C-alpha positions in Angstrom: -2.2 -34.7 198.6 -0.4 -35.2 195.8 -3.4 -36.5 193.8 -5.5 -33.4 195.1 -2.7 -30.7 194.0 -2.4 -32.9 190.7 -6.6 -32.8 190.1 -6.2 -29.0 191.2 -3.7 -28.5 188.6 -5.5 -30.0 186.2 -8.4 -28.2 186.7 -6.7 -24.8 186.6 -5.2 -25.5 183.4 -8.4 -26.5 182.1 -9.9 -23.3 182.8 -7.0 -21.4 181.6 -7.5 -23.0 178.1 -11.3 -22.6 178.4 -10.6 -19.0 178.7 -7.7 -19.1 175.9 -10.0 -20.7 173.7 -12.9 -18.3 174.3 -10.4 -15.5 173.9 -9.3 -16.7 170.9 -12.9 -17.0 169.3 -14.2 -14.1 170.7 -11.6 -11.7 169.7 -9.2 -13.2 167.1 -11.3 -16.2 165.8 -14.0 -13.7 164.3 -10.8 -11.3 162.9 -8.8 -14.6 160.9 -10.6 -14.8 157.4 -10.0 -11.0 157.2 -6.5 -11.1 158.5 -5.4 -13.7 156.3 -6.6 -12.0 153.2 -4.4 -8.9 154.0 -1.8 -11.2 154.9 -2.3 -12.6 151.3 -2.4 -9.7 149.5 0.8 -7.7 151.7 2.8 -11.1 150.4 1.8 -10.4 146.9 2.7 -7.0 146.9 5.9 -7.7 149.2 8.3 -6.0 146.8 6.4 -2.6 148.1 7.8 -2.9 151.6 11.8 -1.9 151.4 12.5 1.6 152.7 15.0 2.9 150.2 13.0 1.6 146.8 10.5 2.7 144.0 9.7 1.3 140.6 12.1 1.1 137.9 11.6 4.9 135.4 12.1 2.9 132.5 13.4 3.7 129.6 12.1 2.6 125.3 15.4 0.5 125.7 14.5 -1.6 128.9 11.6 -4.9 128.2 9.5 -4.1 130.6 6.9 -0.8 131.5 7.7 2.1 133.0 6.1 3.5 136.2 4.3 6.6 136.6 4.3 6.6 140.3 8.5 7.1 140.3 8.6 10.4 137.7 5.2 12.0 138.6 3.0 11.2 141.6 6.6 10.6 143.4 7.4 14.1 142.7 4.4 15.4 143.6 4.4 13.7 146.9 8.0 14.8 147.8 7.2 18.3 147.2 4.3 18.1 149.3 6.2 16.0 151.8 8.9 18.4 152.2 6.8 21.8 152.7 4.9 20.0 155.6 7.9 18.4 157.4 10.7 20.6 156.4 9.0 24.2 156.0 5.9 23.6 158.0 3.8 24.7 155.4 1.3 22.9 152.5 2.8 22.7 149.4 0.7 25.0 147.0 3.4 25.7 145.0 6.2 23.3 143.0 9.3 25.1 142.1 10.9 21.8 141.0 8.9 21.5 137.6 7.7 23.8 134.6 9.9 27.0 135.9 7.5 27.0 139.0 3.9 25.8 138.4 1.0 25.2 140.8 0.6 22.1 142.9 -2.4 22.5 144.9 -4.6 22.8 142.2 -3.8 20.1 140.1 -6.2 17.5 140.3 -4.2 14.7 140.5 -1.6 15.7 142.7 -3.1 14.4 146.2 -0.8 17.1 147.9 -3.0 16.2 151.1 -3.0 12.8 150.5 -1.9 10.1 153.8 1.8 9.8 152.0 2.1 13.6 153.2 0.8 13.1 156.5 3.1 10.1 157.2 6.3 11.8 155.6 8.3 11.9 158.9 9.2 8.1 157.3 11.7 8.0 154.3 10.1 9.4 151.4 10.2 6.1 149.3 8.5 4.5 152.5 5.5 7.1 152.9 4.6 7.0 149.3 4.7 2.9 149.1 3.3 2.3 152.1 0.7 4.8 151.8 -0.4 2.9 148.8 -0.4 -0.8 150.4 -2.3 1.2 153.4 -5.1 2.1 151.0 -5.2 -1.4 149.7 -6.4 -2.8 153.0 -8.6 -0.3 153.5 -10.3 -1.3 150.3 -10.3 -4.8 151.6 -11.9 -3.7 154.9 -14.5 -1.7 153.5 -15.4 -4.5 151.2 -15.4 -7.1 154.0 -17.6 -4.6 156.0 -19.9 -3.9 153.0 -20.5 -8.0 152.8 -21.0 -8.3 156.4 -23.9 -5.4 156.0 -25.4 -7.4 153.5 -25.5 -10.5 155.8 -22.9 -12.6 154.3 -20.4 -14.7 157.0 -17.0 -13.7 157.8 -15.0 -16.1 155.2 -17.0 -15.2 152.3 -16.8 -11.5 153.1 -13.1 -12.0 153.0 -13.1 -13.7 149.8 -14.7 -10.6 148.6 -11.8 -8.6 150.1 -9.4 -10.8 148.0 -11.1 -10.4 145.0 -11.2 -6.4 145.5 -7.4 -6.4 146.1 -6.8 -8.8 143.0 -8.9 -7.2 140.4 -7.0 -6.8 137.7 -8.1 -3.4 137.2 -7.1 -2.2 140.5 -3.3 -4.1 140.7 -2.6 -2.6 136.8 -2.9 1.0 138.2 -1.2 -0.2 141.4 1.6 -1.2 139.5 2.2 1.7 137.2 1.5 4.2 139.9 -2.0 5.5 139.1 -2.4 7.2 142.5 -5.4 9.3 141.0 -6.8 5.9 140.8 -5.6 3.7 143.4 -6.3 6.0 146.4 -10.1 7.0 145.3 -10.8 3.1 144.6 -9.7 1.8 147.4 -11.6 4.4 149.6 -14.6 3.6 147.6 -15.7 0.5 149.3 -15.7 2.5 152.4 -18.0 5.0 151.5 -20.4 3.0 149.7 -20.3 1.2 153.0 -21.1 4.2 155.0 -24.0 5.2 152.5 -25.7 1.4 152.6 -25.6 1.5 156.7 -27.2 5.2 156.7 -30.0 3.9 153.7 -30.9 0.6 155.7 -30.6 2.3 159.3 -34.0 3.3 160.7 -32.8 6.0 162.7 -29.4 8.3 162.5 -28.9 7.3 158.7 -27.5 11.2 157.5 -24.6 10.5 160.0 -23.8 7.5 158.2 -24.4 9.7 154.6 -22.0 12.2 156.5 -19.5 9.9 157.1 -19.6 8.8 153.6 -19.9 12.3 152.0 -16.1 12.9 154.2 -14.6 9.7 152.8 -15.1 11.0 149.0 -13.7 14.6 150.3 -10.5 12.3 151.5 -10.7 11.3 148.2 -10.7 14.5 146.3 -7.9 15.6 148.7 -6.0 12.3 147.7 -5.9 13.7 144.1 -9.0 11.6 142.7 -10.3 12.0 139.5 -12.3 9.8 137.0 -12.7 6.9 139.5 -14.8 10.0 141.4 -17.1 10.0 138.4 -18.2 6.6 138.2 -18.4 6.4 142.1 -21.2 9.0 142.0 -22.9 6.6 139.2 -22.8 3.6 141.7 -24.1 5.8 144.7 -26.7 6.8 142.3 -27.5 2.8 141.5 -28.2 2.8 145.3 -31.1 5.1 144.9 -32.6 3.1 141.6 -32.2 -0.2 144.0 -34.5 1.5 146.6 -37.4 0.7 143.8 -37.3 -2.9 144.4 -38.3 -2.9 148.1 -41.7 -2.2 149.9 -42.6 1.1 149.8 -40.2 2.0 146.8 -41.0 6.0 146.5 -40.3 6.4 150.4 -36.8 4.4 150.0 -35.7 6.1 146.9 -36.7 9.4 148.5 -34.4 8.3 151.4 -31.8 7.2 149.1 -31.8 10.7 146.9 -31.6 12.7 150.5 -28.6 10.6 151.8 -26.9 11.0 148.4 -27.6 14.9 148.9 -26.2 14.5 152.4 -23.1 13.0 150.8 -22.6 15.4 147.8 -22.8 18.1 150.7 -20.1 16.5 152.8 -17.7 15.8 150.1 -18.1 19.4 148.7 -17.3 20.3 152.3 -14.2 19.0 153.0 -12.9 18.6 149.1 -14.0 22.5 148.7 -10.5 24.1 149.6 -9.2 22.2 146.5 -11.6 22.2 144.5 -12.5 26.0 144.0 -8.9 26.4 143.5 -8.7 23.5 140.7 -11.5 25.0 139.0 -9.7 28.0 138.5 -6.5 26.5 137.4 -8.1 24.6 134.9 -9.8 27.4 133.0 -6.5 28.3 132.1 -5.5 24.9 130.7 -6.0 22.8 127.4 -8.9 21.3 129.1 -10.7 24.3 130.1 -13.9 23.4 127.9 -13.5 19.7 128.2 -12.0 17.1 125.8 -13.2 16.4 122.0 -15.1 13.3 121.9 -12.7 11.6 119.9 -9.9 12.2 122.1 -12.4 11.5 125.4 -13.6 8.3 123.7 -10.2 6.8 122.7 -9.3 4.0 124.3 -5.6 3.3 125.4 -4.6 -0.1 126.9 -3.8 0.9 130.3 -5.0 -2.6 131.7 -3.7 -5.8 130.9 -6.8 -7.8 131.4 -9.9 -5.3 131.4 -12.2 -8.5 132.3 -12.1 -10.7 134.9 -11.9 -14.5 134.3 -14.8 -16.8 134.4 -14.7 -17.9 137.4 -15.1 -14.7 138.7 -17.7 -13.8 136.8 -19.8 -16.7 137.2 -19.7 -16.3 140.7 -20.8 -12.4 140.3 -23.6 -13.5 138.3 -24.1 -16.4 141.1 -24.1 -13.7 143.8 -26.8 -11.2 142.1 -29.7 -14.3 142.1 -28.1 -15.2 146.0 -29.0 -11.8 147.3 -32.2 -11.5 145.5 -33.3 -15.1 147.3 -31.5 -13.4 150.8 -34.3 -10.8 149.9 -31.6 -8.4 149.5 -33.1 -7.2 146.1 -32.2 -3.7 146.5 -28.4 -4.6 146.9 -28.7 -7.0 144.2 -30.3 -4.3 141.4 -27.3 -2.2 142.9 -24.8 -3.8 142.4 -25.8 -5.4 139.3 -26.4 -2.6 137.7 -23.3 -0.8 138.5 -21.6 -4.0 137.2 -23.4 -3.7 134.5 -22.8 0.1 133.7 -19.6 -0.4 133.8 -19.0 -2.8 131.5 -21.4 -0.8 129.1 -19.7 2.8 129.2 -16.1 0.9 128.9 -16.9 -1.2 125.7 -20.0 0.6 124.5 -19.3 3.9 122.3 -22.6 4.8 122.4 -23.3 4.5 125.9 -20.0 6.7 126.7 -21.4 9.1 124.2 -24.6 9.4 125.9 -22.9 10.2 129.5 -20.7 12.5 127.5 -23.7 14.0 126.1 -25.7 14.3 129.1 -23.8 14.2 132.4 -22.2 17.5 133.5 -18.5 17.3 133.7 -18.5 13.8 132.0 -16.5 15.6 128.7 -13.3 16.0 131.0 -12.9 12.2 131.4 -11.0 10.0 128.8 -10.3 6.3 127.8 -13.7 4.8 128.6 -11.8 1.4 130.3 -11.8 3.4 133.4 -15.7 2.6 134.2 -14.3 -0.7 134.9 -13.5 0.8 138.4 -17.4 0.4 138.8 -16.7 -3.4 138.1 -13.6 -3.4 140.5 -15.4 -2.0 143.4 -19.3 -3.8 143.4 -18.3 -7.0 141.2 -15.8 -8.6 144.6 -19.1 -8.1 146.9 -21.4 -10.1 144.0 -18.7 -12.8 144.3 -18.5 -13.2 147.9 -22.5 -13.5 147.8 -22.0 -15.9 145.1 -19.7 -18.0 147.2 -22.3 -17.9 149.9 -24.8 -18.8 147.3 -22.6 -22.0 146.4 -22.4 -22.9 150.0 -25.7 -22.7 150.9 -26.9 -25.1 148.0 -24.1 -27.7 148.5 -24.0 -27.6 152.6 -26.7 -30.5 152.6 -24.1 -32.8 151.4 -21.1 -32.0 154.1 -17.9 -33.5 152.3 -19.0 -32.4 148.9 -19.9 -29.2 150.2 -16.5 -28.8 151.5 -14.7 -30.2 148.8 -16.2 -27.8 146.3 -15.6 -24.9 148.5 -12.2 -25.8 148.8 -12.2 -26.1 144.9 -14.1 -23.2 143.9 -11.8 -21.2 146.2 -8.9 -22.7 144.5 -9.7 -22.2 141.1 -11.0 -18.3 141.9 -7.3 -17.8 143.7 -5.6 -19.0 140.8 -7.3 -17.5 138.1 -7.2 -13.7 140.0 -3.3 -14.6 141.0 -2.6 -15.6 137.1 -4.5 -12.6 135.5 -3.3 -10.0 138.3 -0.3 -8.2 136.7 3.2 -8.7 138.5 4.9 -6.3 140.4 6.9 -3.8 138.6 10.8 -4.1 139.0 12.1 -2.1 142.2 15.1 -0.1 142.0 17.5 2.3 144.5 16.7 6.1 144.5 19.8 6.5 146.5 21.9 4.2 144.1 20.7 5.9 141.0 21.4 9.3 142.8 25.2 8.2 143.4 26.0 6.8 140.5 24.3 9.5 137.8 27.3 11.7 137.2 26.0 14.3 135.0 23.1 15.1 137.5 25.4 15.2 140.6 27.7 17.7 138.6 25.0 19.9 137.9 23.6 19.7 141.7 27.2 21.0 142.5 27.9 23.6 139.9 24.5 24.9 139.1 24.1 27.2 142.2 20.7 28.0 142.5 20.3 28.3 138.6 17.7 25.9 136.7 18.9 23.4 134.6 17.0 21.8 131.5 17.4 18.3 129.6 17.1 18.9 126.0 15.0 15.4 125.6 12.5 17.2 126.7 9.8 18.4 123.9 6.3 17.6 126.1 5.1 16.7 129.2 6.7 13.0 128.3 9.7 10.9 130.1 10.5 13.9 132.3 13.9 13.5 134.8 12.5 15.1 138.1 12.6 11.9 140.2 16.3 12.4 140.1 16.3 16.4 139.5 14.0 17.0 142.5 15.7 14.9 145.4 19.4 16.8 144.4 17.4 20.4 144.7 17.4 20.8 140.7 14.9 22.9 139.4 13.8 22.1 135.3 11.6 24.2 132.8 9.9 21.1 131.7 8.6 17.3 132.7 5.7 15.1 133.6 2.3 16.9 133.9 -1.4 16.0 133.5 -2.3 19.5 132.7 -0.7 22.8 132.1 -1.3 26.1 131.2 -2.3 26.5 127.5 0.6 29.3 126.8 3.6 27.6 128.1 3.3 23.9 127.2 1.9 21.6 124.1 -0.6 19.0 124.8 -2.2 16.3 122.7 -5.2 18.4 122.8 -4.1 21.5 121.3 -6.1 22.5 118.5 -3.9 22.6 114.8 -1.6 25.8 115.2 -1.5 26.1 118.7 1.6 28.1 119.7 3.1 27.8 123.0 6.2 29.3 125.0 8.2 25.8 125.5 7.8 25.0 121.8 8.7 28.1 120.2 11.6 28.1 122.7 13.7 25.7 120.6 14.1 28.1 117.7 16.4 30.2 120.1 17.1 28.1 122.9 19.9 30.2 124.4 17.4 33.1 124.6 14.2 31.5 125.7 15.8 29.1 128.3 18.5 31.9 129.5 14.8 33.8 130.3 14.1 31.3 132.7 17.4 31.2 134.7 18.4 27.7 132.8 22.5 27.7 132.9 23.4 24.3 132.0 21.7 22.0 129.5 21.7 18.0 129.6 21.6 16.2 126.3 22.4 12.6 125.0 24.3 14.4 122.1 26.9 17.3 122.0 24.7 20.4 120.8 26.0 22.9 118.4 23.3 25.6 118.9 24.1 29.4 119.1 25.4 30.1 122.7 25.5 26.9 124.1 29.0 25.6 125.1 29.9 22.4 126.1 31.7 22.2 129.2 32.4 18.6 130.5 31.3 15.3 129.4 30.0 13.0 132.4 31.0 9.4 132.8 28.0 7.2 131.6 25.3 5.9 133.6 23.9 2.4 132.5 20.4 2.9 131.7 19.8 -0.4 133.9 20.4 2.2 136.9 19.8 5.6 135.2 16.5 5.7 133.9 15.4 7.1 131.5 18.7 7.5 129.5 18.5 10.9 128.8 18.8 11.6 132.8 22.2 10.9 132.3 23.2 13.0 129.7 26.4 12.8 129.5 27.1 16.3 127.5 26.6 19.4 129.6 26.2 22.2 127.9 26.7 25.9 129.6 24.0 28.8 128.2 26.1 31.9 127.6 22.9 33.7 127.2 21.9 33.0 131.0 20.4 35.3 133.2 19.7 35.6 137.1 16.4 34.6 138.8 15.4 38.0 138.5 16.9 41.1 137.2 16.5 44.6 136.5 15.6 46.6 133.1 14.9 50.3 132.1 13.0 49.8 129.0 9.9 48.0 128.4 6.9 47.4 125.5 3.6 47.2 126.5 1.3 44.9 124.9 -2.4 46.2 125.3 -5.1 43.2 124.0 -7.1 40.1 124.7 -4.1 37.9 126.9 -4.2 35.0 124.1 -3.6 37.9 121.2 -1.0 39.9 123.6 0.4 36.5 124.0 1.1 35.7 120.8 2.5 39.2 119.2 5.1 38.9 122.4 6.2 35.6 120.7 6.7 37.4 117.7 8.2 40.3 119.1 10.6 37.4 120.8 11.8 36.3 117.7 13.4 39.4 116.3 17.1 39.5 116.7 17.1 42.9 118.5 15.3 41.5 121.5 17.5 40.9 124.3 15.6 40.0 127.7 18.4 41.5 129.7 17.5 44.8 128.3 14.0 45.0 127.9 10.7 43.7 129.0 7.4 42.9 127.1 4.3 43.9 129.3 0.9 42.1 128.5 -1.9 44.4 129.1 -5.6 43.3 129.3 -8.0 45.3 127.9 -9.1 48.3 130.1 -6.4 48.5 132.5 -4.0 51.3 132.7 -0.9 51.4 130.5 1.9 50.5 132.7 5.1 52.8 132.8 6.8 51.6 128.9 8.8 53.3 126.1 6.1 52.4 123.6 2.9 50.8 124.1 0.9 48.7 120.7 -2.5 47.1 120.7 -3.5 43.7 119.5 -7.1 42.0 119.1 -9.4 43.7 122.2 -7.1 46.8 122.4 -7.7 50.2 122.1 -7.7 51.6 118.8 -5.9 54.9 119.7 -2.6 52.4 119.6 -1.2 51.4 116.9 -2.0 47.6 116.3 0.1 44.6 115.6 1.5 43.5 113.6 0.9 46.5 111.2 4.0 48.7 109.9 3.5 51.4 112.1 3.0 48.9 115.2 6.6 47.2 113.8 8.5 50.2 113.4 7.6 51.4 117.0 8.4 48.4 118.6 11.8 48.5 116.4 12.7 52.1 117.8 12.1 50.9 121.3 14.2 47.8 121.1 17.0 50.0 119.5 16.8 52.4 122.0 16.8 49.3 124.4 20.3 48.2 123.2 22.2 50.7 125.0 20.5 49.7 128.4 22.1 47.0 131.1 20.7 44.1 133.2 21.0 44.2 137.0 21.0 41.4 138.6 18.9 41.3 142.2 19.7 39.1 145.2 17.0 36.3 145.2 16.2 33.9 148.1 13.2 31.3 148.8 12.2 30.6 152.2 9.9 28.1 151.8 8.2 26.5 148.3 5.4 29.2 148.6 7.7 32.1 149.2 10.1 34.3 147.7 12.3 36.9 148.8 14.3 39.8 146.2 16.3 42.5 147.2 15.8 44.9 144.0 18.8 47.3 143.2 18.8 50.1 140.7 15.2 51.4 138.9 12.9 50.0 136.5 10.9 46.9 135.8 12.0 43.9 138.0 11.6 40.6 136.1 11.1 37.6 137.7 12.3 34.0 136.0 9.1 32.3 137.6 5.7 32.2 136.0 4.5 34.4 138.8 2.5 36.5 136.0 0.5 33.2 134.6 -1.1 32.2 137.8 -3.6 34.3 140.2 -2.5 33.0 143.0 0.5 35.0 143.2 0.9 38.4 145.6 3.9 40.7 145.9 4.3 43.6 148.9 7.1 45.9 149.5 6.9 46.9 153.4 4.0 45.3 154.0 2.2 47.2 151.2 0.8 45.4 147.9 2.8 45.8 144.5 1.0 44.9 141.3 2.6 42.1 139.1 2.5 42.7 135.5 2.7 39.3 133.4 6.0 39.7 131.6 8.1 38.0 128.4 5.0 35.8 127.5 5.3 33.7 130.7 7.0 35.7 133.3 6.2 38.7 135.9 7.7 41.7 136.6 6.7 44.4 139.0 7.6 48.3 138.9 9.5 48.4 142.0 11.2 51.4 144.1 15.1 51.5 144.1 16.7 48.8 146.8 13.2 47.6 148.0 13.0 44.1 149.5 9.6 42.2 147.5 7.9 39.6 149.2 6.4 37.4 147.0 3.9 35.0 148.4 1.6 32.4 146.5 -1.7 31.4 148.0 -4.5 29.6 145.4 -7.6 31.6 144.5 -10.7 30.2 146.6 -8.7 28.3 148.8 -9.6 30.5 152.2 -13.3 30.2 150.4 -12.8 26.6 150.7 -11.8 26.3 153.9 -14.9 29.0 155.1 -17.1 26.8 153.4 -15.7 23.6 155.9 -15.7 25.9 158.7 -19.7 26.3 157.9 -20.4 22.9 157.4 -19.2 21.9 160.5 -21.0 24.4 162.7 -24.0 23.8 160.7 -23.4 20.2 161.8 -22.6 21.1 165.4 -25.5 23.6 165.9 -28.0 20.8 164.4 -26.4 17.7 166.7 -26.9 20.4 169.9 -30.5 22.0 169.0 -31.5 18.3 168.1 -31.8 16.6 171.8 -33.3 20.1 173.2 -36.3 19.6 170.4 -36.5 15.9 171.7 -36.9 17.0 175.0 -39.1 19.6 174.8 -41.7 17.8 172.1 -41.9 15.1 175.4 
């Protein structure tokens, strides 16, 4: 009896063990190579896992390269997360930078990226974990594409590792360029879907629509230059179709599916692309970049060329795919890699694309073409490893030893060339120990501040000011209105409001509601009074050093966020000419923005209510032309009369980032110290009736409002709802097609 029970128990244990092995083999063993690859990469990037850290901001005095993630991309993500999860709106407007600036239209902000949707997590974790999730998505896309090319799982996993350890990707990951990391990591999935569509006998259009949807998400996540190069990779797939049976039919199919990809991408991204087009027309990049600036190579990548083992396996992979009767894939991937190297390092090739490809003149830094190498080459590496194994597999132990040696050599090479993780810093600790910024947060009472050492877009401090609820008038940005901020691409002699403001900082900054100015040294400018010297914060904690002062000055010519004036001067003419005339008038000692407002009026528009009107280029000849003596005399009379007037502060509130509410006392013009006059997306109403917004004082906005009225201001990018309508129309067309297609089949039978 005992023997029988023992035998039965043994059989049951054997059955359970058999089922366990079968379950493991069927469910987990097949996934083990990819899971091991992901675990390896997460170990490599483990510094991005803690909750309350971001890459150290950096300072010229520190021995490491600072990250762009903390001062730029993370700030945009914070604004988007705050708008969605605190106010339940999409972040169209960023009130924390540049006296209010568009957020949704900027090409790089990624206001609808993954980090925004997981913003219920701590903000720092949402941003970093989103980056890690994108890298994993890129590995999965590379793995799936390798499997679609009939490469075994271990080799596909090797390709995924080669993608994630690519020097181009990790260098931009290290410095936090989300506009490159996000689209580049989604590109393998988009290419896999397109490849499945090209090779499918039926239903290929669905794969193409999936690929286009992924490209649309890349647009919404802030992708820019990588999207151009991804389009070249997709176009190379059509050329690869020439190397298969019935090449004309295959090429026509690839081009047709490519058109579907473009259709889906534009439909998904239209809600941002249309506002973006309108915004870019106002910036210094409206007409593209001069070739000399576009082709200048800035060192963004420490090791632009992969190692010898990597390149050798990639070359072997091209041959392997040809022997595997995957000529189309070999030509597609090989052409993509070759084109990436050619555009990155051969200026005549870059010039050809600059002259021929629409929109390419907006690109800069040719080495960004290496994104094509980072996307396509890992698949060739996986194929090369597969080819080497196939050649040596007849000698079992030799093949095994060679495989181990090659894998170790490739791993060591890529691990060595890949940049190290950036030093991390605790955000809460910096906010806690930055005494100057904490003092400003306690005393600003809703007014703006300015850091003196911010004459251009570099080295902003919004990574400190935004979490503390402080608003600034300058900071990090990839593009700005051409009349407000100086840029590298401006022509000689180009005047901007911000650069001119340093001639009389108290007056100019006071117009933008700047009550306090932070500086590294004590300033003795007229109108600025030193009020305190905060304890210094070591640069190892507070970065850059200027973010912690320690000298805090009060602006004695500070004006509130909105105020009333009774006197106005109208400047009629082309926008740029009227703006420069406004700058001239603002420099006159008699000009007081608290008593008189300068209104810019486009040609053909009805002159607003004003004390005097003058004309500039494009304006009517019946008015005195600036800067004639007659026009100067008329302006001088108006400014002298305005001296007797006085401003009346208005009550201001901001329900969310896209809305403002102002209670306007008295009569006359209501001037708002926010750049509502520069961007067409702003609308105003009183009791539901629309109200005209006039560009005022160069960069602000003004309205003629009845006494005691409450003005509601709202920002929505021009073209946003048109983009939503395009997406809805595309979905309706797809649903109608999918509904009618089976019915047509039944009728045909």
